[in-house]
C-alpha positions, 0 to 999 in steps of 0.5 A, a space after each residue: 640491388 645496392 651493396 651491403 655495408 659489409 660488401 663495401 667494407 670488404 672492397 676497402 679493407 679486404 674480406 679477411 680484415 672485415 671479419 677481424 674488425 667485426 669480431 673486435 667491434 662486436 666485443 667493443 660495442 655492437 651498436 657502434 659496429 652497426 653504425 659503421 657498417 650501415 652508415 659509414 660503409 653502407 651509405 657514405 663509402 658506397 657513394 658513386 661520386 668519388 672513386 674508391 682511390 680518391 675516397 681512401 686518399 681523402 680518408 688518409 688526409 683527414 685521419 692525418 689531420 686528426 692525428 688518428 694513427 691507428 686508423 691512419 695505418 689501416 687506411 694507408 693500406 686501404 689506399 694502396 689496396 685501391 691503387 694509390 701509390 706510395 708517392 701519392 700517399 706521401 703527397 697527401 700527407 705533405 698536405 697535412 703539414 699545411 692544414 694541421 701542422 708539421 707534427 701531425 704530418 711527421 706522425 702521419 708519415 711515420 705511420 705510413 712507413 710503418 704500415 707499408 713496412 708491416 704490409 710487406 712482412 709475411 703474415 701481417 694483418 691489419 688492425 681492426 678498423 673502419 
């Protein structure tokens, strides 16, 4: 039986963060929440061609290129949860400079540093996201 989108999201974000994201997105827009759980996690992230670490690093690169700092902070921590080292994340974000420009890479590296620093603080949680 295939994993539900919620189960896949729990593997990536952590079960404690899935509930926080669910509450946030349900208030924001229940249909968007359904799309994210059913399609993003239930279909795309559930795929078995890419391993979870590679998928998370790809997401970090794309969010860095798009300059989406809130989601990037979440996915930097997701990449760490999936086994990516800080050096691997930095290297991916250096690639952002080549394809999206130095300002995007600079922003992304600052977001990474903040996300990893916050993660080391007691009681730090993740922003709602997906």
